[in-house]
Biotite code that builds the C-alpha atoms (Angstrom):
import biotite.structure as struc

atoms = struc.array([
    struc.Atom([66.413, 113.745, 60.089], chain_id="A", res_id=1, res_name="UNK", atom_name="CA", element="C"),
    struc.Atom([67.258, 116.882, 62.103], chain_id="A", res_id=2, res_name="UNK", atom_name="CA", element="C"),
    struc.Atom([63.646, 117.522, 63.149], chain_id="A", res_id=3, res_name="UNK", atom_name="CA", element="C"),
    struc.Atom([63.630, 114.188, 65.023], chain_id="A", res_id=4, res_name="UNK", atom_name="CA", element="C"),
    struc.Atom([66.858, 114.902, 66.880], chain_id="A", res_id=5, res_name="UNK", atom_name="CA", element="C"),
    struc.Atom([65.405, 116.901, 69.800], chain_id="A", res_id=6, res_name="UNK", atom_name="CA", element="C"),
    struc.Atom([62.691, 114.261, 70.372], chain_id="A", res_id=7, res_name="UNK", atom_name="CA", element="C"),
    struc.Atom([65.309, 111.493, 70.361], chain_id="A", res_id=8, res_name="UNK", atom_name="CA", element="C"),
    struc.Atom([67.457, 113.506, 72.787], chain_id="A", res_id=9, res_name="UNK", atom_name="CA", element="C"),
    struc.Atom([64.466, 114.042, 75.064], chain_id="A", res_id=10, res_name="UNK", atom_name="CA", element="C"),
    struc.Atom([63.716, 110.298, 75.118], chain_id="A", res_id=11, res_name="UNK", atom_name="CA", element="C"),
    struc.Atom([67.335, 109.468, 75.950], chain_id="A", res_id=12, res_name="UNK", atom_name="CA", element="C"),
    struc.Atom([67.508, 112.034, 78.754], chain_id="A", res_id=13, res_name="UNK", atom_name="CA", element="C"),
    struc.Atom([64.157, 110.883, 80.138], chain_id="A", res_id=14, res_name="UNK", atom_name="CA", element="C"),
    struc.Atom([65.250, 107.246, 80.126], chain_id="A", res_id=15, res_name="UNK", atom_name="CA", element="C"),
    struc.Atom([68.471, 108.085, 81.967], chain_id="A", res_id=16, res_name="UNK", atom_name="CA", element="C"),
    struc.Atom([66.779, 110.334, 84.527], chain_id="A", res_id=17, res_name="UNK", atom_name="CA", element="C"),
    struc.Atom([64.121, 107.688, 85.217], chain_id="A", res_id=18, res_name="UNK", atom_name="CA", element="C"),
    struc.Atom([66.937, 105.475, 86.482], chain_id="A", res_id=19, res_name="UNK", atom_name="CA", element="C"),
    struc.Atom([68.194, 107.969, 89.050], chain_id="A", res_id=20, res_name="UNK", atom_name="CA", element="C"),
    struc.Atom([65.201, 110.160, 89.918], chain_id="A", res_id=21, res_name="UNK", atom_name="CA", element="C"),
    struc.Atom([62.076, 108.965, 91.714], chain_id="A", res_id=22, res_name="UNK", atom_name="CA", element="C"),
    struc.Atom([58.756, 110.130, 90.273], chain_id="A", res_id=23, res_name="UNK", atom_name="CA", element="C"),
    struc.Atom([60.564, 111.764, 87.352], chain_id="A", res_id=24, res_name="UNK", atom_name="CA", element="C"),
    struc.Atom([58.423, 114.220, 85.384], chain_id="A", res_id=25, res_name="UNK", atom_name="CA", element="C"),
    struc.Atom([59.756, 115.832, 82.205], chain_id="A", res_id=26, res_name="UNK", atom_name="CA", element="C"),
    struc.Atom([57.898, 119.037, 83.131], chain_id="A", res_id=27, res_name="UNK", atom_name="CA", element="C"),
    struc.Atom([60.364, 119.521, 86.016], chain_id="A", res_id=28, res_name="UNK", atom_name="CA", element="C"),
    struc.Atom([63.265, 120.000, 83.629], chain_id="A", res_id=29, res_name="UNK", atom_name="CA", element="C"),
    struc.Atom([64.963, 123.163, 82.521], chain_id="A", res_id=30, res_name="UNK", atom_name="CA", element="C"),
    struc.Atom([66.182, 121.818, 79.221], chain_id="A", res_id=31, res_name="UNK", atom_name="CA", element="C"),
    struc.Atom([68.414, 123.117, 76.509], chain_id="A", res_id=32, res_name="UNK", atom_name="CA", element="C"),
    struc.Atom([68.963, 119.747, 74.860], chain_id="A", res_id=33, res_name="UNK", atom_name="CA", element="C"),
    struc.Atom([70.529, 121.064, 71.680], chain_id="A", res_id=34, res_name="UNK", atom_name="CA", element="C"),
    struc.Atom([73.101, 122.895, 73.824], chain_id="A", res_id=35, res_name="UNK", atom_name="CA", element="C"),
    struc.Atom([73.546, 119.756, 75.916], chain_id="A", res_id=36, res_name="UNK", atom_name="CA", element="C"),
    struc.Atom([72.296, 121.158, 79.223], chain_id="A", res_id=37, res_name="UNK", atom_name="CA", element="C"),
    struc.Atom([69.667, 119.623, 81.474], chain_id="A", res_id=38, res_name="UNK", atom_name="CA", element="C"),
    struc.Atom([68.761, 120.960, 84.930], chain_id="A", res_id=39, res_name="UNK", atom_name="CA", element="C"),
    struc.Atom([66.387, 119.381, 87.430], chain_id="A", res_id=40, res_name="UNK", atom_name="CA", element="C"),
    struc.Atom([65.597, 121.154, 90.711], chain_id="A", res_id=41, res_name="UNK", atom_name="CA", element="C"),
    struc.Atom([64.503, 119.512, 93.974], chain_id="A", res_id=42, res_name="UNK", atom_name="CA", element="C"),
    struc.Atom([64.723, 115.875, 92.927], chain_id="A", res_id=43, res_name="UNK", atom_name="CA", element="C"),
    struc.Atom([64.095, 112.819, 95.049], chain_id="A", res_id=44, res_name="UNK", atom_name="CA", element="C"),
    struc.Atom([66.742, 110.302, 94.051], chain_id="A", res_id=45, res_name="UNK", atom_name="CA", element="C"),
    struc.Atom([66.498, 106.527, 93.790], chain_id="A", res_id=46, res_name="UNK", atom_name="CA", element="C"),
    struc.Atom([68.060, 105.205, 96.993], chain_id="A", res_id=47, res_name="UNK", atom_name="CA", element="C"),
    struc.Atom([68.794, 101.719, 95.627], chain_id="A", res_id=48, res_name="UNK", atom_name="CA", element="C"),
    struc.Atom([70.711, 103.085, 92.641], chain_id="A", res_id=49, res_name="UNK", atom_name="CA", element="C"),
    struc.Atom([72.758, 105.404, 94.865], chain_id="A", res_id=50, res_name="UNK", atom_name="CA", element="C"),
    struc.Atom([73.412, 102.586, 97.329], chain_id="A", res_id=51, res_name="UNK", atom_name="CA", element="C"),
    struc.Atom([74.880, 100.529, 94.509], chain_id="A", res_id=52, res_name="UNK", atom_name="CA", element="C"),
    struc.Atom([76.900, 103.379, 92.977], chain_id="A", res_id=53, res_name="UNK", atom_name="CA", element="C"),
    struc.Atom([78.365, 104.590, 96.268], chain_id="A", res_id=54, res_name="UNK", atom_name="CA", element="C"),
    struc.Atom([79.289, 101.087, 97.403], chain_id="A", res_id=55, res_name="UNK", atom_name="CA", element="C"),
    struc.Atom([78.526, 101.847, 101.034], chain_id="A", res_id=56, res_name="UNK", atom_name="CA", element="C"),
    struc.Atom([79.383, 99.322, 103.718], chain_id="A", res_id=57, res_name="UNK", atom_name="CA", element="C"),
    struc.Atom([76.625, 96.776, 104.352], chain_id="A", res_id=58, res_name="UNK", atom_name="CA", element="C"),
    struc.Atom([75.876, 98.298, 107.762], chain_id="A", res_id=59, res_name="UNK", atom_name="CA", element="C"),
    struc.Atom([74.752, 101.582, 106.121], chain_id="A", res_id=60, res_name="UNK", atom_name="CA", element="C"),
    struc.Atom([71.571, 101.809, 104.051], chain_id="A", res_id=61, res_name="UNK", atom_name="CA", element="C"),
    struc.Atom([70.332, 104.915, 102.239], chain_id="A", res_id=62, res_name="UNK", atom_name="CA", element="C"),
    struc.Atom([66.700, 105.448, 103.249], chain_id="A", res_id=63, res_name="UNK", atom_name="CA", element="C"),
    struc.Atom([66.191, 108.874, 101.644], chain_id="A", res_id=64, res_name="UNK", atom_name="CA", element="C"),
    struc.Atom([68.071, 110.897, 99.049], chain_id="A", res_id=65, res_name="UNK", atom_name="CA", element="C"),
    struc.Atom([67.329, 114.354, 97.718], chain_id="A", res_id=66, res_name="UNK", atom_name="CA", element="C"),
    struc.Atom([69.177, 116.776, 95.524], chain_id="A", res_id=67, res_name="UNK", atom_name="CA", element="C"),
    struc.Atom([68.630, 120.529, 95.391], chain_id="A", res_id=68, res_name="UNK", atom_name="CA", element="C"),
    struc.Atom([69.873, 120.723, 91.814], chain_id="A", res_id=69, res_name="UNK", atom_name="CA", element="C"),
    struc.Atom([70.909, 118.112, 89.277], chain_id="A", res_id=70, res_name="UNK", atom_name="CA", element="C"),
    struc.Atom([72.702, 119.444, 86.221], chain_id="A", res_id=71, res_name="UNK", atom_name="CA", element="C"),
    struc.Atom([73.839, 117.325, 83.297], chain_id="A", res_id=72, res_name="UNK", atom_name="CA", element="C"),
    struc.Atom([76.115, 118.429, 80.481], chain_id="A", res_id=73, res_name="UNK", atom_name="CA", element="C"),
    struc.Atom([75.868, 116.234, 77.397], chain_id="A", res_id=74, res_name="UNK", atom_name="CA", element="C"),
    struc.Atom([78.406, 116.824, 74.606], chain_id="A", res_id=75, res_name="UNK", atom_name="CA", element="C"),
    struc.Atom([76.107, 115.569, 71.822], chain_id="A", res_id=76, res_name="UNK", atom_name="CA", element="C"),
    struc.Atom([78.592, 116.157, 69.023], chain_id="A", res_id=77, res_name="UNK", atom_name="CA", element="C"),
    struc.Atom([81.485, 114.541, 70.924], chain_id="A", res_id=78, res_name="UNK", atom_name="CA", element="C"),
    struc.Atom([79.875, 111.679, 72.838], chain_id="A", res_id=79, res_name="UNK", atom_name="CA", element="C"),
    struc.Atom([82.614, 109.214, 71.859], chain_id="A", res_id=80, res_name="UNK", atom_name="CA", element="C"),
    struc.Atom([85.394, 111.569, 72.988], chain_id="A", res_id=81, res_name="UNK", atom_name="CA", element="C"),
    struc.Atom([83.957, 113.475, 75.951], chain_id="A", res_id=82, res_name="UNK", atom_name="CA", element="C"),
    struc.Atom([82.124, 112.293, 79.040], chain_id="A", res_id=83, res_name="UNK", atom_name="CA", element="C"),
    struc.Atom([78.635, 113.231, 80.094], chain_id="A", res_id=84, res_name="UNK", atom_name="CA", element="C"),
    struc.Atom([78.981, 115.095, 83.382], chain_id="A", res_id=85, res_name="UNK", atom_name="CA", element="C"),
    struc.Atom([76.358, 115.187, 86.096], chain_id="A", res_id=86, res_name="UNK", atom_name="CA", element="C"),
    struc.Atom([76.671, 117.605, 88.983], chain_id="A", res_id=87, res_name="UNK", atom_name="CA", element="C"),
    struc.Atom([74.582, 117.233, 92.137], chain_id="A", res_id=88, res_name="UNK", atom_name="CA", element="C"),
    struc.Atom([74.088, 120.314, 94.279], chain_id="A", res_id=89, res_name="UNK", atom_name="CA", element="C"),
    struc.Atom([72.903, 120.156, 97.879], chain_id="A", res_id=90, res_name="UNK", atom_name="CA", element="C"),
    struc.Atom([72.855, 116.369, 98.024], chain_id="A", res_id=91, res_name="UNK", atom_name="CA", element="C"),
    struc.Atom([71.173, 115.088, 101.161], chain_id="A", res_id=92, res_name="UNK", atom_name="CA", element="C"),
    struc.Atom([71.314, 111.429, 102.197], chain_id="A", res_id=93, res_name="UNK", atom_name="CA", element="C"),
    struc.Atom([69.677, 109.745, 105.155], chain_id="A", res_id=94, res_name="UNK", atom_name="CA", element="C"),
    struc.Atom([71.690, 106.700, 106.208], chain_id="A", res_id=95, res_name="UNK", atom_name="CA", element="C"),
    struc.Atom([70.488, 104.078, 108.661], chain_id="A", res_id=96, res_name="UNK", atom_name="CA", element="C"),
    struc.Atom([71.747, 100.802, 109.982], chain_id="A", res_id=97, res_name="UNK", atom_name="CA", element="C"),
    struc.Atom([69.606, 97.894, 108.847], chain_id="A", res_id=98, res_name="UNK", atom_name="CA", element="C"),
    struc.Atom([67.700, 96.235, 111.630], chain_id="A", res_id=99, res_name="UNK", atom_name="CA", element="C"),
    struc.Atom([69.352, 93.095, 112.887], chain_id="A", res_id=100, res_name="UNK", atom_name="CA", element="C"),
    struc.Atom([67.420, 89.881, 112.329], chain_id="A", res_id=101, res_name="UNK", atom_name="CA", element="C"),
    struc.Atom([66.669, 88.126, 115.590], chain_id="A", res_id=102, res_name="UNK", atom_name="CA", element="C"),
])
């Protein structure tokens, strides 16, 4: 049913963003879901997820992560042939060494 498509898209995008963005709020989005474009400004990112994705050495821990602009392009009609792309603008990471156990 075409009328359900935008709601289903919104749920999928929200579920994915909840993984990567702390305190995600759908009202923060500039969304053109049908066109496959999602933009989120000034996001606080999930440090644990980034730590895992970036595979940093064990002596470096991400303690804060922010992004000035997150933009996702979703090729809805070609999802099996084209990749979803996510671009992070003005990514800022705070890295610290974990405290040594005495």
